[in-house]
N, C-alpha and C positions, 0 to 999 in steps of 0.2 A: 503276547505281544505278537503284531505282525513285521513282518518286514518287506518293503517295496526298494526295488532298484529302477531307476528310471535313466535310461540311455539316450542322450541328447545328441543329436547329428547336428554338425554345423550347417548342412544344405538346408536342413529344416527350418532350423531357426533363422538363414539367412533368408528364405521365403516368407516366412511368418512373421518376423519382425521389420525385415527391411535393414538389418544392420550390416554395418560396411566391414567389420572384422570379427569375426567369431573365432574362438579357440579352436584350434588347426585340428588337434586329435579329438576321438571319441571322448566324451567327459561323463561320467559316472555320477550321481547323487543317489548316496544311500538313503533312505528315509525310514527312521524306524518311529511308530507309533505306539505310546505307553497311556496308561490309564490317564484318566482327567483332563485329557485333549494336551496332553504334553507330547512334544516331537522333537527328535534330535535328526539333522540333517548332517552327514558326515561326506568329507571330500576332500579331495586333494586339490588345491589351490591351482589352476592352470588359467584361470581368465580373471578380468580386474573386477568384475562384477558377477552377483548373484541377482537375476533380474526377480524382482517379486511382483506378483500379480496384486491388483488392488481391487476392491469394491467398496464404493464410498460408503455405503450404508450399512456396512458389514459391522458386528462389534469389532473392537482392538484386540488382536493380538499382540503379545511381547515377543520382541525378537533380538538376541544379541550374539555375539561370537565367543566360542568357547576353545581356549588353545590350551593343552596340558594341565587340563581340569580346572581351568580358572577363567571366570569371566572378563571378557576386554570388552572395556568402554560399559556404556550403560545400555539398559534395556532400552529399546524404543518401541513405540507403540503404532503398528500397523494393523491396518484394517484390510487383510488378507482377504482374497476372494474367497467366498464360500458357495454362491450359485453362479456369478458370473464376473466376468473381468471389464472393469470400467477403465483401468489403465495399467500400465506398468512403471516401476520405481525402480532403480538401481541400488544394490545393496554392496558398499565398496570391500572388496576383499585384497584390493593391490597391495597391501602393507603384508600379505601374508602370502604372497607367489611362492609356488613350489612347497608350500606346506601342507601338513595335515591338519585339518579343523573340523569342527562341529560347530553349525549353527544352531542355536536353542530357540526353539518356536513354542511357545505356550498359548493356548486359548484357542487351538483351532483343531476341529473335529477331522477323523480321519478320511471321510468320505468329501471334504472339500474341492473346490475345483482348483484349488491352489496347487496341489501336490501335482497335477499333470501339467501345469504351466511355468513352473520353477525351471529358469534357463540360467546357464553361465554364458558369458560374452564378454567381449574385450572392448566393445563401445555401446554406447547407449542412444538410440534414435531420440533426437531431441528437435525432430522438425516440426513444425507446425503442423496440428492436426485438426486445428479448431476453427469453427466458423466466425467465432465471435471474438477470435483475438485481435486486440488493436494495432493496427500499424505503426503510429507515433506514440504511444503511451508506453510506460516501461511496464512488463510483465516478467514474471520467471518463466524459465524455459519449460519448466514441468514443476509440479508439488504446489502447495499451497503459500501463500503470502497474505500477510496483512501490515502492521505498522511499518512505515519508514524509519530507519533507525541510523544512527551513526554517520551522517551524512558530511562529507567535509570535501574542500576543494586544495588540491596541492600539484603545483608543476602541471598546470593545464588540464588537469582530469578533474572530473566530477564523481565522488564516489557515493554511492548508494547500497546501504546495507539495508538489510529487512528482516521482519520477522518471517521464519520460514519452515516449512516442514517439507523436508526432503523426501519422505517416506508416504506421503499422500496428498491428496489436492484437498481434505478438510483440515481444520486446525488441530496443531498436535505436534509433539517433538520439537519444541522451538528452538532453533539453529537462528544465528545470523547468517543469511544469504548475501550474495555480494556481486554489484553490477557496476559499471565504470561507463563513462561517457565522456566525450570533449565537448558536447553541443547541446547536453539535456536533453535531446530528442532520439538520439540512437544509442541504443546501451548495448553494452557486452555482458552477457552472463559469466560471472567468475566463480560461480559455483559456492560451496560453505565456507565460510570464514571462522565462526568461532561457534564450538561444540558443545553440547550438554556436559556436565562434570559432576563430581560428587558433591556440588552444590546447589544442583537443579539443571532445571532449563535455562537455556538465555531468553530472557524478556526484553523489552526494549530499552533503548538507551542511548547515548550521543559519542562522537569522537572528538577530540580536539587535536589540534596542530601544536606540539609544546616547543615553539619557536626557542624559547630560552633556557631550556632543559630543565625546568624547575622540578620535573621529577626524578631526576637522574637517570632516565633510560637512554639519553641522547638528545642532541638537539634535533630540531624537527622531528622528534618521535610521534609517530599518531598513536595517541593513549583513548582507549574505547573504555566506556562507562556502560553496565548495563546492570539488570535486575536478575540476581539468581533465584529463580522459582522452584522450591522444593515441596513435592507433596509428601506428607509422612502419613502414617496410621491414626495419628493425632491431629491432622489439620495440614493446611498450607502454610509456608515459610515463605518470607521475601526476604531479600537482603541486597545490598550494592557490591558491587565487584569492578575489578577494572582489568585490562589487558593491553599491553605494548606491541606497537608494531615498526620496525626498522626498515620495513621496505614497501613503505607508503600504501599499507593496509592488505599487501596479498596474504600475509602470514601474523598472526597474533600470538603473544607469548602471555599466559595468563600469570597475574601477579601473585608472588608465593603467601602473600599476606591477606589474601581475599577469605570473606568478603571483608569491605573496609568499612562500610556502616552497617548497622543492625538496628533493629527495632522491635517493640512489642506489638506494632500496630499488623492487622491482616494484609490491609493494602498498602504497600508500601514500594512504590515501584517508578520506574522509567526517567532516570537521572538524564538532565540534561545542564551541561557542564559549559561554562565561558569565562572568558578573561574580562574582567573588569577593570581596566586601565586606571581610573583615578584612584583606586584603593590598591592596585598592584597586589590583587589576588584572583584566585579563581572563585566562581560561584557556581553551587550547585542547586537546581530546584527540583524536587520530587513531588509526585502526587501521593498523598496519604489519605486514601479514603474520601471525604470530600473537602478536603483543603490541601493547599500546598505547604511545604517546609524547604525554607532556604538555609544553606550551608555556606560556609567559608573556608577556603584552603589555600595555603602557599605553595603546598608540595603536590598537591593531588592524590595525597596517599593519607592524611589526618584533616578529619573535617570536623569543623564548629557549627552546630546549629545555631542560626541565627536570629530567625522569626519564622512565623505562619502568616499565612494568608487565605480566606477563603469564608471565614465566617459570615452569615447573611450577605454575602456577594454574588451574585450572578445566580445561574439557574443550578438545583440540585436535586434534577430528578432520577440521577444515578451517581456511579462512582467517576471521580475525577481521574483523567489519565493524562499521559503525553504533554507535560508541560514544555512551554519554552517562553524565554523572557529576552526580549530584544529592544534594542534604541533603534526608532525609525524618524526619519525627518517629515516634518508637515509641510505639503505642498504651499507652496506662496508665501512661506516664512523660512528665517533661520532657526526657528523652532524645532526641538525635538523633545519626543515623548517617549516613555516606557512602555511596550505593551504585552503584557501577560497573555499567553494561549493556553487555553483549558481545553482538552477534548471531554467530553462527557458520554457516559453510554450507562442506561440510556436516559432520554430527558431533551432529546432534540427536537426542535419547534415542529417536526413533522412524523416524529415517532424514532426511536432507537437512537443511533450515536450521531453524534455531531460535535464540532469544534465552536466553543464561545469564545472571547477575550475582552480584556480590560486593559483601559488605557489610564497610564499614570505616572507615577515618579518613582525612581530607585535610587538609594543612596549606597549599593554595595552591600545591604544587610536587610533593608525592609522595601516592600514593595506597598505603595498605596495608590489604590484606584480612585481617580477622581470624578468617575460616574457611577456611584454606588446603587442608584436607583434601576438604571436602563440595564437589560441583558442585551448584549450584542453578540451576532451570529457572524462567522467568517464566510459562510456559505450558507444559502437559502436552498439548496435542494438536500436531496435523501442522502447522497453518496460522496462526501468528503469527510473523512475522519482523522485522527492521529496525525494531523498537520504538525508539522515542524520546519525547522529551517537549516541551510548549510552552515556549517562554521567554515572561516575563513575564504567566504565567498569573494571573487574579485571585484575591484572597482568601487568597494564600498557598498556594494548592493546587499540586500536581503532578499534570498530566495526561498520560497518554501514548497513544500510538497506535501499532498495528502494520501491518504489510502483511499480508493474509488470503490468505497464499499459501504454496508451498512450493517451491524450485527445482528439485523432482526432476520437476514437471510442469506448472510454471505456464504454459508456452507452448502446452498443449496442453487445457487444460480446455474443455469445450463450449460457448464463448460465441465470437462473432465481429466484433460491433461494437465490443466494448470486452474486455479482459482484466485482472481482478484488482478487488478492493475492499479497504477498509482496516477493521480491526476497530472495533469501537464503543468510542469513549472511555474510559478508565479511570483512578481517581483512585489515586495509589499512597501507601501508608502501609508503616511497618512494624511486627510483631508479634515476640514472643518466646515461645518454645517451648522446652522441654529445654535451656535456656542457650543456644540458638542464636537468631540472628535471619534473619527470613522477611520476603520482601517480597508484601505484599497489594494486589491490584488488585481493586477495586469497580469496579462500573459506574458511570459518572459520573452526578451526581445529576440531571442533564439527561435521562435516559432515561426516567424518569418522569412528564416533560412530553410523551412521545409515547404515552403510553397512550390508547387510547379503548375501544372496547367492552370492557367486562368480563365473564368468565362465571365464576361461584363453584360449585365441587362441594362440597358437604357433606361431612363427615368420613366416611372410610371406611377399614372394615378389610381387609385382604389376609392371609386364613389360606391361600390357594391360589394364586388370581389373580383378578384385577377389571382391567375394560375400561370406558375412556370412551371412547363410540362415536364422539362429536363435540365436539370442541374448541371451535369455533367457528362460525358460520352465515357462508356466502359468504366462507370461510377463503382469502386469497389468499397464503398463506405466509410471513406477516410479524407474530409475535407473540411476547409473552415469557410463560414459563409460571413462576410463582412456587409454591413449596410447600414444607411442613413435615412432616416425616416422624418420629413416635416409634417408634425400633427396637424396643424391648422386648427379645425374645431371638432376632431373625431373625439369622442368619450371612450373607445375602444377599439385597439387595433390587434388584428388577430392575425398569427403567422404559425401555419400548419405546415410539418414536415410530413411527407407521407410517401409510399411506395405504391406499386401497381396491385399489390394484394388488399387495398384498402387498410393497410396498417398505418397509425399516425399519430406524431407526437404534437399535441394541440398547445399554441403559446400564445398568450396575448397580454398587451398592457391593458390594464383597465386604470383609465387617467382621472377616473373621480376617485378612486379609493387609491388611487396613487399605488400600484403594485405592476410587478410582472408576474405571470403565473403560467407554470408548466404543467401539463395533463399528461402522465405516460399509461393510463388505462387501457389503451387503445394500442398501443406502442409495438405490438408484437407477442412474443412470449412472455406471459405474465402469471400463469397459474401456478407456478413453483413454490408461492408464497402469499399468504393472503395479505401480508402486509406490503407486498410490491406495487401494486396498482396503487398510484398516489397522484395527489395535485399537490403542488408546492408552490410558496408564493413569496416575493422579495419584495421590501418596500422600495419605492422608486423616487429619486429625486431628480425630477427633469424638467426641462423647460419647453419650448417647441421644437426642438430637434431632439431625437432620439438615434444615440448610437449603440449598435449593438454587434457583437461577433459569437457566433455560433462554432463550436469546436465539435464535429462529429466524426467519431472513429469507430463504427462497426457495432459496438455495444455501450455508448455513452456519447451523452452531448453536455458540453460544458459552456452555459450562456456568460458572457460577460458585458455587463451594459455599463453605459456612460463611463469607458475607460477604466473598467473594474471597481465602479463604487457599488454594484451589486455583482454577485456570481451566484451561479446556480449549477450544480451539477448531479446529472441524474442518470443512471445506468438504463439502457434498453436493451432489447432483445429481437429485433424485426427478422422476418424471415428471409427478406432481401433489404439491400440499401434503400434508405429513403431517399429517390431520386426526383421528387416533386415538391414545391412549395406553393401553398395556395393562400391567399390575402383576401381578408374580412372587415366589414368595418362596422362600427355604430356612431351615428353622428353624421357629419358632414363630408367624412371622407379623407382621405390623407395622401401624400405624394412619397413615394420610394424614391428619393434622389440620388441614391447610389446604392447598386447592388453587384457585388464580386463575391465570386464561388472560386476558391483554389483548391486544388487536388493538393493533399499533402502527402508527404513520402518519408 
């Protein structure tokens, strides 16, 4: 057994990490390397964090705190640095301030870079270090994020929880992270909200505001429902658990009777709970393999299975996940219909993960799809998944949010400090065309509040080609383009976003095929995954006037056509912002009657 002592100086740490507050006295970490890559780090806790160096493609090591010879908390899987450091993450020690503890690190060789980079600190630098981090989309300050969870609105604040790995920028160690916003645009990172426990990691779920104290935790208590996902030597087990909050979601107390629903099914997850007023009971919809199950309850603790949905319905190319069930108005009428949102992975229209939906009726127990033949997609890009809606949204609105990535390459996108963003918030309604009901996703009205500098281009005709040489001065890659096109007799309308390095996103309306198409194969950095270069297409129901809004934010483009009748979300990673736009045509040409660019902030 070898023994190594690393003495860490505050001044050295301050220069290396840019941290504002390091433990004032010298700190000693005693590291003992044992056989079979077992390691013990002993220390007197004089700071809030042990800063862990992470390497994204390293094998997972297991890390936990040991106090008085007992393991405290669960083992966390951390890809500790072996050959290089990609980023740092904080391992929280503040509960043990002034105490002597050990940190058990399993599965890391003695010659790993990690041992020279372990650091004690009283703060963790969360300032942005990423070229591709969006300006007006939600991202975690650091670490990995996937599905949005537990979204609710209360007292003027939108709460967004999310699948979160605070110990690295790839999937693992599922916690619920937490962010808040008053405008759906600017988000405050609130840290970790719900942590893994004896029943497993904390997978996706939802929150409700219990206005009438049906669960007995208190009037207006916020109650979270989530999947407890446990890995055992005999296989994975999933069950449903709950926790309650009496401080508007800042802290949660886990229910002593967890788990509240169990199953013999392997895939049994992602509870979405809502109040069904006509029946005066709660409803839970769960994703189970390739179908959904619906449950009812009057007290949020005891649940009765009511029905199943999914057999011979929609797309079945992968497992069904992250369900939602919402009632929406039909535009231009007094009619309402129920919409069941079903996220699927894989099996999307362009590969990987995507969100489909069904329109029909719901009586509090059973959902009936009224269009069983046609598969309907919420978004026609590659990068909108796990879409769910806010509970208790104001003014009767139905506001949705999705994870802006795809499981084909989410772990490999070219960022390090964090991975993944969410889409912009979208208001959902229904419209009717050709006897069918379709979902309409409109950028939430709050997006107009983010508009800053405006550049208007006078009306212009495109007989062959046309180019706008500069969209914005000092373009930081975060803007909205709003345009209106008079089609005339054109058969194809091309719209290409470009930068000075020749990188471009090619878009066009194919009016003969009634499609809107986006090609990101030459958009910038695309070589991190064979699945990333892609061409996506959306059906278009349009007349002689086309209306298009493009939301560009450094590493993403969201296209909303015809006031949200089609939506297309795609990630892009250009080496510099797209600040030019060129136009082309096939046919007799067309007129761009209105073209505005807004810098978003």
